mmCIF entry with sequence, helices, sheets and N, C-alpha, C, O atoms, coordinates in Angstrom:
data_MODEL
# 
_entry.id   MODEL 
# 
_entity.id                         1 
_entity.type                       polymer 
_entity.pdbx_number_of_molecules   1 
# 
_entity_poly.entity_id                      1 
_entity_poly.type                           'polypeptide(L)' 
_entity_poly.nstd_linkage                   no 
_entity_poly.nstd_monomer                   no 
_entity_poly.pdbx_seq_one_letter_code       
;(UNK)(UNK)(UNK)(UNK)(UNK)(UNK)(UNK)(UNK)(UNK)(UNK)(UNK)(UNK)(UNK)(UNK)(UNK)(UNK)
(UNK)(UNK)(UNK)(UNK)(UNK)(UNK)(UNK)(UNK)(UNK)(UNK)(UNK)(UNK)(UNK)(UNK)(UNK)(UNK)
(UNK)(UNK)(UNK)(UNK)(UNK)(UNK)(UNK)(UNK)(UNK)(UNK)(UNK)(UNK)(UNK)(UNK)(UNK)(UNK)
(UNK)(UNK)
;
_entity_poly.pdbx_seq_one_letter_code_can   XXXXXXXXXXXXXXXXXXXXXXXXXXXXXXXXXXXXXXXXXXXXXXXXXX 
_entity_poly.pdbx_strand_id                 A 
# 
loop_
_entity_poly_seq.entity_id 
_entity_poly_seq.num 
_entity_poly_seq.mon_id 
_entity_poly_seq.hetero 
1 1  UNK n 
1 2  UNK n 
1 3  UNK n 
1 4  UNK n 
1 5  UNK n 
1 6  UNK n 
1 7  UNK n 
1 8  UNK n 
1 9  UNK n 
1 10 UNK n 
1 11 UNK n 
1 12 UNK n 
1 13 UNK n 
1 14 UNK n 
1 15 UNK n 
1 16 UNK n 
1 17 UNK n 
1 18 UNK n 
1 19 UNK n 
1 20 UNK n 
1 21 UNK n 
1 22 UNK n 
1 23 UNK n 
1 24 UNK n 
1 25 UNK n 
1 26 UNK n 
1 27 UNK n 
1 28 UNK n 
1 29 UNK n 
1 30 UNK n 
1 31 UNK n 
1 32 UNK n 
1 33 UNK n 
1 34 UNK n 
1 35 UNK n 
1 36 UNK n 
1 37 UNK n 
1 38 UNK n 
1 39 UNK n 
1 40 UNK n 
1 41 UNK n 
1 42 UNK n 
1 43 UNK n 
1 44 UNK n 
1 45 UNK n 
1 46 UNK n 
1 47 UNK n 
1 48 UNK n 
1 49 UNK n 
1 50 UNK n 
# 
_struct_asym.id          A 
_struct_asym.entity_id   1 
# 
loop_
_struct_conf.conf_type_id 
_struct_conf.id 
_struct_conf.pdbx_PDB_helix_id 
_struct_conf.beg_label_comp_id 
_struct_conf.beg_label_asym_id 
_struct_conf.beg_label_seq_id 
_struct_conf.pdbx_beg_PDB_ins_code 
_struct_conf.end_label_comp_id 
_struct_conf.end_label_asym_id 
_struct_conf.end_label_seq_id 
_struct_conf.pdbx_end_PDB_ins_code 
_struct_conf.beg_auth_comp_id 
_struct_conf.beg_auth_asym_id 
_struct_conf.beg_auth_seq_id 
_struct_conf.end_auth_comp_id 
_struct_conf.end_auth_asym_id 
_struct_conf.end_auth_seq_id 
_struct_conf.pdbx_PDB_helix_class 
_struct_conf.details 
_struct_conf.pdbx_PDB_helix_length 
HELX_P HELX_P1 AA1 UNK A 3  ? UNK A 24 ? UNK A 3  UNK A 24 1 ? 22 
HELX_P HELX_P2 AA2 UNK A 28 ? UNK A 34 ? UNK A 28 UNK A 34 1 ? 7  
HELX_P HELX_P3 AA3 UNK A 38 ? UNK A 40 ? UNK A 38 UNK A 40 5 ? 3  
HELX_P HELX_P4 AA4 UNK A 41 ? UNK A 49 ? UNK A 41 UNK A 49 1 ? 9  
# 
_struct_conf_type.id          HELX_P 
_struct_conf_type.criteria    ? 
_struct_conf_type.reference   ? 
# 
loop_
_atom_site.group_PDB 
_atom_site.id 
_atom_site.type_symbol 
_atom_site.label_atom_id 
_atom_site.label_alt_id 
_atom_site.label_comp_id 
_atom_site.label_asym_id 
_atom_site.label_entity_id 
_atom_site.label_seq_id 
_atom_site.pdbx_PDB_ins_code 
_atom_site.Cartn_x 
_atom_site.Cartn_y 
_atom_site.Cartn_z 
_atom_site.occupancy 
_atom_site.B_iso_or_equiv 
_atom_site.pdbx_formal_charge 
_atom_site.auth_seq_id 
_atom_site.auth_comp_id 
_atom_site.auth_asym_id 
_atom_site.auth_atom_id 
_atom_site.pdbx_PDB_model_num 
ATOM 1   N N  . UNK A 1 1  ? 3.338   -19.117 -18.181 1.00 0.00 ? 1  UNK A N  1 
ATOM 2   C CA . UNK A 1 1  ? 2.124   -18.361 -18.441 1.00 0.00 ? 1  UNK A CA 1 
ATOM 3   C C  . UNK A 1 1  ? 2.108   -17.957 -19.938 1.00 0.00 ? 1  UNK A C  1 
ATOM 4   O O  . UNK A 1 1  ? 3.091   -17.437 -20.467 1.00 0.00 ? 1  UNK A O  1 
ATOM 5   N N  . UNK A 1 2  ? 0.985   -18.210 -20.582 1.00 0.00 ? 2  UNK A N  1 
ATOM 6   C CA . UNK A 1 2  ? 0.996   -17.941 -22.022 1.00 0.00 ? 2  UNK A CA 1 
ATOM 7   C C  . UNK A 1 2  ? 0.855   -16.525 -22.496 1.00 0.00 ? 2  UNK A C  1 
ATOM 8   O O  . UNK A 1 2  ? 0.504   -15.681 -21.672 1.00 0.00 ? 2  UNK A O  1 
ATOM 9   N N  . UNK A 1 3  ? 1.080   -16.196 -23.674 1.00 0.00 ? 3  UNK A N  1 
ATOM 10  C CA . UNK A 1 3  ? 0.952   -14.866 -24.156 1.00 0.00 ? 3  UNK A CA 1 
ATOM 11  C C  . UNK A 1 3  ? -0.498  -14.352 -24.053 1.00 0.00 ? 3  UNK A C  1 
ATOM 12  O O  . UNK A 1 3  ? -0.722  -13.173 -23.779 1.00 0.00 ? 3  UNK A O  1 
ATOM 13  N N  . UNK A 1 4  ? -1.438  -15.210 -24.264 1.00 0.00 ? 4  UNK A N  1 
ATOM 14  C CA . UNK A 1 4  ? -2.798  -14.912 -24.234 1.00 0.00 ? 4  UNK A CA 1 
ATOM 15  C C  . UNK A 1 4  ? -3.132  -14.563 -22.779 1.00 0.00 ? 4  UNK A C  1 
ATOM 16  O O  . UNK A 1 4  ? -3.753  -13.529 -22.533 1.00 0.00 ? 4  UNK A O  1 
ATOM 17  N N  . UNK A 1 5  ? -2.759  -15.352 -21.860 1.00 0.00 ? 5  UNK A N  1 
ATOM 18  C CA . UNK A 1 5  ? -3.038  -15.124 -20.398 1.00 0.00 ? 5  UNK A CA 1 
ATOM 19  C C  . UNK A 1 5  ? -2.418  -13.747 -19.991 1.00 0.00 ? 5  UNK A C  1 
ATOM 20  O O  . UNK A 1 5  ? -3.051  -13.032 -19.215 1.00 0.00 ? 5  UNK A O  1 
ATOM 21  N N  . UNK A 1 6  ? -1.329  -13.386 -20.433 1.00 0.00 ? 6  UNK A N  1 
ATOM 22  C CA . UNK A 1 6  ? -0.615  -12.076 -20.110 1.00 0.00 ? 6  UNK A CA 1 
ATOM 23  C C  . UNK A 1 6  ? -1.447  -10.915 -20.690 1.00 0.00 ? 6  UNK A C  1 
ATOM 24  O O  . UNK A 1 6  ? -1.599  -9.858  -20.076 1.00 0.00 ? 6  UNK A O  1 
ATOM 25  N N  . UNK A 1 7  ? -1.959  -11.156 -21.865 1.00 0.00 ? 7  UNK A N  1 
ATOM 26  C CA . UNK A 1 7  ? -2.784  -10.141 -22.558 1.00 0.00 ? 7  UNK A CA 1 
ATOM 27  C C  . UNK A 1 7  ? -4.099  -9.923  -21.749 1.00 0.00 ? 7  UNK A C  1 
ATOM 28  O O  . UNK A 1 7  ? -4.510  -8.790  -21.497 1.00 0.00 ? 7  UNK A O  1 
ATOM 29  N N  . UNK A 1 8  ? -4.699  -10.986 -21.378 1.00 0.00 ? 8  UNK A N  1 
ATOM 30  C CA . UNK A 1 8  ? -5.930  -10.941 -20.628 1.00 0.00 ? 8  UNK A CA 1 
ATOM 31  C C  . UNK A 1 8  ? -5.751  -10.187 -19.263 1.00 0.00 ? 8  UNK A C  1 
ATOM 32  O O  . UNK A 1 8  ? -6.571  -9.348  -18.891 1.00 0.00 ? 8  UNK A O  1 
ATOM 33  N N  . UNK A 1 9  ? -4.625  -10.531 -18.525 1.00 0.00 ? 9  UNK A N  1 
ATOM 34  C CA . UNK A 1 9  ? -4.299  -9.818  -17.333 1.00 0.00 ? 9  UNK A CA 1 
ATOM 35  C C  . UNK A 1 9  ? -4.053  -8.424  -17.518 1.00 0.00 ? 9  UNK A C  1 
ATOM 36  O O  . UNK A 1 9  ? -4.511  -7.610  -16.716 1.00 0.00 ? 9  UNK A O  1 
ATOM 37  N N  . UNK A 1 10 ? -3.341  -8.060  -18.547 1.00 0.00 ? 10 UNK A N  1 
ATOM 38  C CA . UNK A 1 10 ? -3.046  -6.598  -18.893 1.00 0.00 ? 10 UNK A CA 1 
ATOM 39  C C  . UNK A 1 10 ? -4.267  -5.878  -19.128 1.00 0.00 ? 10 UNK A C  1 
ATOM 40  O O  . UNK A 1 10 ? -4.439  -4.770  -18.619 1.00 0.00 ? 10 UNK A O  1 
ATOM 41  N N  . UNK A 1 11 ? -5.219  -6.485  -19.939 1.00 0.00 ? 11 UNK A N  1 
ATOM 42  C CA . UNK A 1 11 ? -6.367  -5.879  -20.250 1.00 0.00 ? 11 UNK A CA 1 
ATOM 43  C C  . UNK A 1 11 ? -7.314  -5.581  -18.944 1.00 0.00 ? 11 UNK A C  1 
ATOM 44  O O  . UNK A 1 11 ? -7.886  -4.505  -18.775 1.00 0.00 ? 11 UNK A O  1 
ATOM 45  N N  . UNK A 1 12 ? -7.389  -6.620  -18.110 1.00 0.00 ? 12 UNK A N  1 
ATOM 46  C CA . UNK A 1 12 ? -8.138  -6.445  -16.942 1.00 0.00 ? 12 UNK A CA 1 
ATOM 47  C C  . UNK A 1 12 ? -7.541  -5.397  -15.993 1.00 0.00 ? 12 UNK A C  1 
ATOM 48  O O  . UNK A 1 12 ? -8.301  -4.704  -15.315 1.00 0.00 ? 12 UNK A O  1 
ATOM 49  N N  . UNK A 1 13 ? -6.245  -5.259  -15.920 1.00 0.00 ? 13 UNK A N  1 
ATOM 50  C CA . UNK A 1 13 ? -5.540  -4.241  -15.210 1.00 0.00 ? 13 UNK A CA 1 
ATOM 51  C C  . UNK A 1 13 ? -5.976  -2.975  -15.714 1.00 0.00 ? 13 UNK A C  1 
ATOM 52  O O  . UNK A 1 13 ? -6.512  -2.176  -14.946 1.00 0.00 ? 13 UNK A O  1 
ATOM 53  N N  . UNK A 1 14 ? -5.784  -2.676  -17.061 1.00 0.00 ? 14 UNK A N  1 
ATOM 54  C CA . UNK A 1 14 ? -6.177  -1.490  -17.717 1.00 0.00 ? 14 UNK A CA 1 
ATOM 55  C C  . UNK A 1 14 ? -7.628  -1.114  -17.453 1.00 0.00 ? 14 UNK A C  1 
ATOM 56  O O  . UNK A 1 14 ? -7.893  0.057   -17.184 1.00 0.00 ? 14 UNK A O  1 
ATOM 57  N N  . UNK A 1 15 ? -8.589  -2.045  -17.513 1.00 0.00 ? 15 UNK A N  1 
ATOM 58  C CA . UNK A 1 15 ? -9.966  -1.792  -17.316 1.00 0.00 ? 15 UNK A CA 1 
ATOM 59  C C  . UNK A 1 15 ? -10.200 -1.330  -15.843 1.00 0.00 ? 15 UNK A C  1 
ATOM 60  O O  . UNK A 1 15 ? -11.017 -0.439  -15.607 1.00 0.00 ? 15 UNK A O  1 
ATOM 61  N N  . UNK A 1 16 ? -9.496  -1.923  -14.870 1.00 0.00 ? 16 UNK A N  1 
ATOM 62  C CA . UNK A 1 16 ? -9.622  -1.528  -13.487 1.00 0.00 ? 16 UNK A CA 1 
ATOM 63  C C  . UNK A 1 16 ? -9.099  -0.122  -13.260 1.00 0.00 ? 16 UNK A C  1 
ATOM 64  O O  . UNK A 1 16 ? -9.731  0.677   -12.568 1.00 0.00 ? 16 UNK A O  1 
ATOM 65  N N  . UNK A 1 17 ? -7.954  0.181   -13.836 1.00 0.00 ? 17 UNK A N  1 
ATOM 66  C CA . UNK A 1 17 ? -7.386  1.516   -13.739 1.00 0.00 ? 17 UNK A CA 1 
ATOM 67  C C  . UNK A 1 17 ? -8.415  2.567   -14.376 1.00 0.00 ? 17 UNK A C  1 
ATOM 68  O O  . UNK A 1 17 ? -8.715  3.601   -13.780 1.00 0.00 ? 17 UNK A O  1 
ATOM 69  N N  . UNK A 1 18 ? -8.903  2.243   -15.563 1.00 0.00 ? 18 UNK A N  1 
ATOM 70  C CA . UNK A 1 18 ? -9.910  3.163   -16.186 1.00 0.00 ? 18 UNK A CA 1 
ATOM 71  C C  . UNK A 1 18 ? -11.157 3.348   -15.252 1.00 0.00 ? 18 UNK A C  1 
ATOM 72  O O  . UNK A 1 18 ? -11.623 4.469   -15.053 1.00 0.00 ? 18 UNK A O  1 
ATOM 73  N N  . UNK A 1 19 ? -11.685 2.210   -14.683 1.00 0.00 ? 19 UNK A N  1 
ATOM 74  C CA . UNK A 1 19 ? -12.835 2.444   -13.750 1.00 0.00 ? 19 UNK A CA 1 
ATOM 75  C C  . UNK A 1 19 ? -12.430 3.268   -12.646 1.00 0.00 ? 19 UNK A C  1 
ATOM 76  O O  . UNK A 1 19 ? -13.202 4.156   -12.287 1.00 0.00 ? 19 UNK A O  1 
ATOM 77  N N  . UNK A 1 20 ? -11.332 3.106   -12.051 1.00 0.00 ? 20 UNK A N  1 
ATOM 78  C CA . UNK A 1 20 ? -10.885 3.946   -10.887 1.00 0.00 ? 20 UNK A CA 1 
ATOM 79  C C  . UNK A 1 20 ? -10.775 5.380   -11.284 1.00 0.00 ? 20 UNK A C  1 
ATOM 80  O O  . UNK A 1 20 ? -11.248 6.256   -10.560 1.00 0.00 ? 20 UNK A O  1 
ATOM 81  N N  . UNK A 1 21 ? -10.179 5.649   -12.389 1.00 0.00 ? 21 UNK A N  1 
ATOM 82  C CA . UNK A 1 21 ? -10.165 7.057   -12.913 1.00 0.00 ? 21 UNK A CA 1 
ATOM 83  C C  . UNK A 1 21 ? -11.481 7.642   -13.133 1.00 0.00 ? 21 UNK A C  1 
ATOM 84  O O  . UNK A 1 21 ? -11.680 8.808   -12.792 1.00 0.00 ? 21 UNK A O  1 
ATOM 85  N N  . UNK A 1 22 ? -12.457 6.897   -13.706 1.00 0.00 ? 22 UNK A N  1 
ATOM 86  C CA . UNK A 1 22 ? -13.680 7.531   -13.903 1.00 0.00 ? 22 UNK A CA 1 
ATOM 87  C C  . UNK A 1 22 ? -14.517 7.712   -12.628 1.00 0.00 ? 22 UNK A C  1 
ATOM 88  O O  . UNK A 1 22 ? -15.246 8.694   -12.489 1.00 0.00 ? 22 UNK A O  1 
ATOM 89  N N  . UNK A 1 23 ? -14.401 6.753   -11.703 1.00 0.00 ? 23 UNK A N  1 
ATOM 90  C CA . UNK A 1 23 ? -15.141 6.949   -10.360 1.00 0.00 ? 23 UNK A CA 1 
ATOM 91  C C  . UNK A 1 23 ? -14.497 8.065   -9.642  1.00 0.00 ? 23 UNK A C  1 
ATOM 92  O O  . UNK A 1 23 ? -15.226 8.813   -8.991  1.00 0.00 ? 23 UNK A O  1 
ATOM 93  N N  . UNK A 1 24 ? -13.088 8.297   -9.681  1.00 0.00 ? 24 UNK A N  1 
ATOM 94  C CA . UNK A 1 24 ? -12.513 9.403   -8.952  1.00 0.00 ? 24 UNK A CA 1 
ATOM 95  C C  . UNK A 1 24 ? -12.880 10.693  -9.442  1.00 0.00 ? 24 UNK A C  1 
ATOM 96  O O  . UNK A 1 24 ? -12.734 11.685  -8.728  1.00 0.00 ? 24 UNK A O  1 
ATOM 97  N N  . UNK A 1 25 ? -13.417 10.775  -10.775 1.00 0.00 ? 25 UNK A N  1 
ATOM 98  C CA . UNK A 1 25 ? -13.861 12.080  -11.337 1.00 0.00 ? 25 UNK A CA 1 
ATOM 99  C C  . UNK A 1 25 ? -15.289 12.485  -10.782 1.00 0.00 ? 25 UNK A C  1 
ATOM 100 O O  . UNK A 1 25 ? -15.751 13.604  -11.006 1.00 0.00 ? 25 UNK A O  1 
ATOM 101 N N  . UNK A 1 26 ? -15.954 11.546  -10.063 1.00 0.00 ? 26 UNK A N  1 
ATOM 102 C CA . UNK A 1 26 ? -17.212 11.908  -9.498  1.00 0.00 ? 26 UNK A CA 1 
ATOM 103 C C  . UNK A 1 26 ? -17.006 12.647  -8.246  1.00 0.00 ? 26 UNK A C  1 
ATOM 104 O O  . UNK A 1 26 ? -16.049 12.382  -7.518  1.00 0.00 ? 26 UNK A O  1 
ATOM 105 N N  . UNK A 1 27 ? -17.944 13.653  -7.933  1.00 0.00 ? 27 UNK A N  1 
ATOM 106 C CA . UNK A 1 27 ? -17.770 14.358  -6.597  1.00 0.00 ? 27 UNK A CA 1 
ATOM 107 C C  . UNK A 1 27 ? -18.353 13.336  -5.541  1.00 0.00 ? 27 UNK A C  1 
ATOM 108 O O  . UNK A 1 27 ? -18.847 12.257  -5.869  1.00 0.00 ? 27 UNK A O  1 
ATOM 109 N N  . UNK A 1 28 ? -18.246 13.772  -4.281  1.00 0.00 ? 28 UNK A N  1 
ATOM 110 C CA . UNK A 1 28 ? -18.742 12.932  -3.106  1.00 0.00 ? 28 UNK A CA 1 
ATOM 111 C C  . UNK A 1 28 ? -20.215 12.749  -3.238  1.00 0.00 ? 28 UNK A C  1 
ATOM 112 O O  . UNK A 1 28 ? -20.726 11.644  -3.056  1.00 0.00 ? 28 UNK A O  1 
ATOM 113 N N  . UNK A 1 29 ? -20.900 13.788  -3.546  1.00 0.00 ? 29 UNK A N  1 
ATOM 114 C CA . UNK A 1 29 ? -22.342 13.673  -3.656  1.00 0.00 ? 29 UNK A CA 1 
ATOM 115 C C  . UNK A 1 29 ? -22.836 12.642  -4.722  1.00 0.00 ? 29 UNK A C  1 
ATOM 116 O O  . UNK A 1 29 ? -23.750 11.849  -4.497  1.00 0.00 ? 29 UNK A O  1 
ATOM 117 N N  . UNK A 1 30 ? -22.198 12.715  -5.822  1.00 0.00 ? 30 UNK A N  1 
ATOM 118 C CA . UNK A 1 30 ? -22.561 11.702  -6.916  1.00 0.00 ? 30 UNK A CA 1 
ATOM 119 C C  . UNK A 1 30 ? -22.121 10.260  -6.417  1.00 0.00 ? 30 UNK A C  1 
ATOM 120 O O  . UNK A 1 30 ? -22.865 9.305   -6.638  1.00 0.00 ? 30 UNK A O  1 
ATOM 121 N N  . UNK A 1 31 ? -20.970 10.101  -5.777  1.00 0.00 ? 31 UNK A N  1 
ATOM 122 C CA . UNK A 1 31 ? -20.618 8.747   -5.265  1.00 0.00 ? 31 UNK A CA 1 
ATOM 123 C C  . UNK A 1 31 ? -21.684 8.299   -4.222  1.00 0.00 ? 31 UNK A C  1 
ATOM 124 O O  . UNK A 1 31 ? -22.140 7.156   -4.204  1.00 0.00 ? 31 UNK A O  1 
ATOM 125 N N  . UNK A 1 32 ? -22.039 9.258   -3.375  1.00 0.00 ? 32 UNK A N  1 
ATOM 126 C CA . UNK A 1 32 ? -23.047 9.007   -2.321  1.00 0.00 ? 32 UNK A CA 1 
ATOM 127 C C  . UNK A 1 32 ? -24.379 8.426   -2.900  1.00 0.00 ? 32 UNK A C  1 
ATOM 128 O O  . UNK A 1 32 ? -25.015 7.504   -2.389  1.00 0.00 ? 32 UNK A O  1 
ATOM 129 N N  . UNK A 1 33 ? -24.686 9.062   -3.977  1.00 0.00 ? 33 UNK A N  1 
ATOM 130 C CA . UNK A 1 33 ? -26.003 8.760   -4.744  1.00 0.00 ? 33 UNK A CA 1 
ATOM 131 C C  . UNK A 1 33 ? -25.899 7.349   -5.246  1.00 0.00 ? 33 UNK A C  1 
ATOM 132 O O  . UNK A 1 33 ? -26.890 6.621   -5.312  1.00 0.00 ? 33 UNK A O  1 
ATOM 133 N N  . UNK A 1 34 ? -24.663 6.954   -5.609  1.00 0.00 ? 34 UNK A N  1 
ATOM 134 C CA . UNK A 1 34 ? -24.450 5.520   -6.157  1.00 0.00 ? 34 UNK A CA 1 
ATOM 135 C C  . UNK A 1 34 ? -24.215 4.498   -5.021  1.00 0.00 ? 34 UNK A C  1 
ATOM 136 O O  . UNK A 1 34 ? -24.162 3.291   -5.255  1.00 0.00 ? 34 UNK A O  1 
ATOM 137 N N  . UNK A 1 35 ? -24.065 5.056   -3.700  1.00 0.00 ? 35 UNK A N  1 
ATOM 138 C CA . UNK A 1 35 ? -23.832 4.176   -2.608  1.00 0.00 ? 35 UNK A CA 1 
ATOM 139 C C  . UNK A 1 35 ? -22.440 3.749   -2.516  1.00 0.00 ? 35 UNK A C  1 
ATOM 140 O O  . UNK A 1 35 ? -22.143 2.683   -1.977  1.00 0.00 ? 35 UNK A O  1 
ATOM 141 N N  . UNK A 1 36 ? -21.564 4.547   -3.027  1.00 0.00 ? 36 UNK A N  1 
ATOM 142 C CA . UNK A 1 36 ? -20.032 4.201   -3.002  1.00 0.00 ? 36 UNK A CA 1 
ATOM 143 C C  . UNK A 1 36 ? -19.371 5.229   -2.204  1.00 0.00 ? 36 UNK A C  1 
ATOM 144 O O  . UNK A 1 36 ? -19.542 6.421   -2.459  1.00 0.00 ? 36 UNK A O  1 
ATOM 145 N N  . UNK A 1 37 ? -18.579 4.802   -1.191  1.00 0.00 ? 37 UNK A N  1 
ATOM 146 C CA . UNK A 1 37 ? -17.679 5.615   -0.428  1.00 0.00 ? 37 UNK A CA 1 
ATOM 147 C C  . UNK A 1 37 ? -16.320 5.703   -1.204  1.00 0.00 ? 37 UNK A C  1 
ATOM 148 O O  . UNK A 1 37 ? -15.794 4.740   -1.762  1.00 0.00 ? 37 UNK A O  1 
ATOM 149 N N  . UNK A 1 38 ? -15.827 6.953   -1.170  1.00 0.00 ? 38 UNK A N  1 
ATOM 150 C CA . UNK A 1 38 ? -14.496 7.083   -1.926  1.00 0.00 ? 38 UNK A CA 1 
ATOM 151 C C  . UNK A 1 38 ? -13.449 6.071   -1.511  1.00 0.00 ? 38 UNK A C  1 
ATOM 152 O O  . UNK A 1 38 ? -12.612 5.692   -2.330  1.00 0.00 ? 38 UNK A O  1 
ATOM 153 N N  . UNK A 1 39 ? -13.466 5.653   -0.357  1.00 0.00 ? 39 UNK A N  1 
ATOM 154 C CA . UNK A 1 39 ? -12.468 4.736   0.047   1.00 0.00 ? 39 UNK A CA 1 
ATOM 155 C C  . UNK A 1 39 ? -12.738 3.274   -0.449  1.00 0.00 ? 39 UNK A C  1 
ATOM 156 O O  . UNK A 1 39 ? -11.931 2.363   -0.262  1.00 0.00 ? 39 UNK A O  1 
ATOM 157 N N  . UNK A 1 40 ? -13.887 3.125   -1.068  1.00 0.00 ? 40 UNK A N  1 
ATOM 158 C CA . UNK A 1 40 ? -14.175 1.693   -1.702  1.00 0.00 ? 40 UNK A CA 1 
ATOM 159 C C  . UNK A 1 40 ? -13.970 1.664   -3.179  1.00 0.00 ? 40 UNK A C  1 
ATOM 160 O O  . UNK A 1 40 ? -14.194 0.632   -3.812  1.00 0.00 ? 40 UNK A O  1 
ATOM 161 N N  . UNK A 1 41 ? -13.553 2.757   -3.751  1.00 0.00 ? 41 UNK A N  1 
ATOM 162 C CA . UNK A 1 41 ? -13.425 2.807   -5.237  1.00 0.00 ? 41 UNK A CA 1 
ATOM 163 C C  . UNK A 1 41 ? -12.485 1.617   -5.839  1.00 0.00 ? 41 UNK A C  1 
ATOM 164 O O  . UNK A 1 41 ? -12.853 0.958   -6.812  1.00 0.00 ? 41 UNK A O  1 
ATOM 165 N N  . UNK A 1 42 ? -11.407 1.426   -5.267  1.00 0.00 ? 42 UNK A N  1 
ATOM 166 C CA . UNK A 1 42 ? -10.514 0.393   -5.841  1.00 0.00 ? 42 UNK A CA 1 
ATOM 167 C C  . UNK A 1 42 ? -11.122 -1.084  -5.763  1.00 0.00 ? 42 UNK A C  1 
ATOM 168 O O  . UNK A 1 42 ? -11.008 -1.915  -6.664  1.00 0.00 ? 42 UNK A O  1 
ATOM 169 N N  . UNK A 1 43 ? -11.789 -1.282  -4.541  1.00 0.00 ? 43 UNK A N  1 
ATOM 170 C CA . UNK A 1 43 ? -12.327 -2.570  -4.336  1.00 0.00 ? 43 UNK A CA 1 
ATOM 171 C C  . UNK A 1 43 ? -13.580 -2.809  -5.274  1.00 0.00 ? 43 UNK A C  1 
ATOM 172 O O  . UNK A 1 43 ? -13.842 -3.902  -5.777  1.00 0.00 ? 43 UNK A O  1 
ATOM 173 N N  . UNK A 1 44 ? -14.281 -1.718  -5.440  1.00 0.00 ? 44 UNK A N  1 
ATOM 174 C CA . UNK A 1 44 ? -15.552 -1.806  -6.330  1.00 0.00 ? 44 UNK A CA 1 
ATOM 175 C C  . UNK A 1 44 ? -15.002 -1.994  -7.818  1.00 0.00 ? 44 UNK A C  1 
ATOM 176 O O  . UNK A 1 44 ? -15.550 -2.802  -8.567  1.00 0.00 ? 44 UNK A O  1 
ATOM 177 N N  . UNK A 1 45 ? -14.044 -1.326  -8.180  1.00 0.00 ? 45 UNK A N  1 
ATOM 178 C CA . UNK A 1 45 ? -13.530 -1.437  -9.537  1.00 0.00 ? 45 UNK A CA 1 
ATOM 179 C C  . UNK A 1 45 ? -13.053 -2.889  -9.864  1.00 0.00 ? 45 UNK A C  1 
ATOM 180 O O  . UNK A 1 45 ? -13.349 -3.461  -10.912 1.00 0.00 ? 45 UNK A O  1 
ATOM 181 N N  . UNK A 1 46 ? -12.335 -3.399  -8.934  1.00 0.00 ? 46 UNK A N  1 
ATOM 182 C CA . UNK A 1 46 ? -11.719 -4.780  -9.137  1.00 0.00 ? 46 UNK A CA 1 
ATOM 183 C C  . UNK A 1 46 ? -12.875 -5.736  -9.151  1.00 0.00 ? 46 UNK A C  1 
ATOM 184 O O  . UNK A 1 46 ? -12.835 -6.750  -9.848  1.00 0.00 ? 46 UNK A O  1 
ATOM 185 N N  . UNK A 1 47 ? -13.888 -5.440  -8.408  1.00 0.00 ? 47 UNK A N  1 
ATOM 186 C CA . UNK A 1 47 ? -15.118 -6.541  -8.366  1.00 0.00 ? 47 UNK A CA 1 
ATOM 187 C C  . UNK A 1 47 ? -15.924 -6.342  -9.684  1.00 0.00 ? 47 UNK A C  1 
ATOM 188 O O  . UNK A 1 47 ? -16.350 -7.314  -10.307 1.00 0.00 ? 47 UNK A O  1 
ATOM 189 N N  . UNK A 1 48 ? -16.115 -5.109  -10.077 1.00 0.00 ? 48 UNK A N  1 
ATOM 190 C CA . UNK A 1 48 ? -16.938 -4.821  -11.200 1.00 0.00 ? 48 UNK A CA 1 
ATOM 191 C C  . UNK A 1 48 ? -16.237 -5.278  -12.638 1.00 0.00 ? 48 UNK A C  1 
ATOM 192 O O  . UNK A 1 48 ? -16.916 -5.740  -13.556 1.00 0.00 ? 48 UNK A O  1 
ATOM 193 N N  . UNK A 1 49 ? -14.920 -5.111  -12.718 1.00 0.00 ? 49 UNK A N  1 
ATOM 194 C CA . UNK A 1 49 ? -14.273 -5.566  -13.833 1.00 0.00 ? 49 UNK A CA 1 
ATOM 195 C C  . UNK A 1 49 ? -14.190 -6.983  -14.039 1.00 0.00 ? 49 UNK A C  1 
ATOM 196 O O  . UNK A 1 49 ? -14.216 -7.502  -15.155 1.00 0.00 ? 49 UNK A O  1 
ATOM 197 N N  . UNK A 1 50 ? -14.086 -7.622  -12.924 1.00 0.00 ? 50 UNK A N  1 
ATOM 198 C CA . UNK A 1 50 ? -14.135 -9.127  -12.862 1.00 0.00 ? 50 UNK A CA 1 
ATOM 199 C C  . UNK A 1 50 ? -12.819 -9.580  -13.353 1.00 0.00 ? 50 UNK A C  1 
ATOM 200 O O  . UNK A 1 50 ? -12.565 -10.783 -13.415 1.00 0.00 ? 50 UNK A O  1 
# 
């Protein structure tokens, strides 16, 4: 695995964690308005960050 590949993976992981943190800050009403169940936050973060 190249150094660049490691950096890309670390950046993706960091972006996923940031997205999860931000979505977790929303209350249930806000999440419902977005059509997101709290139990789906991790799945959605992984899919959206790509």
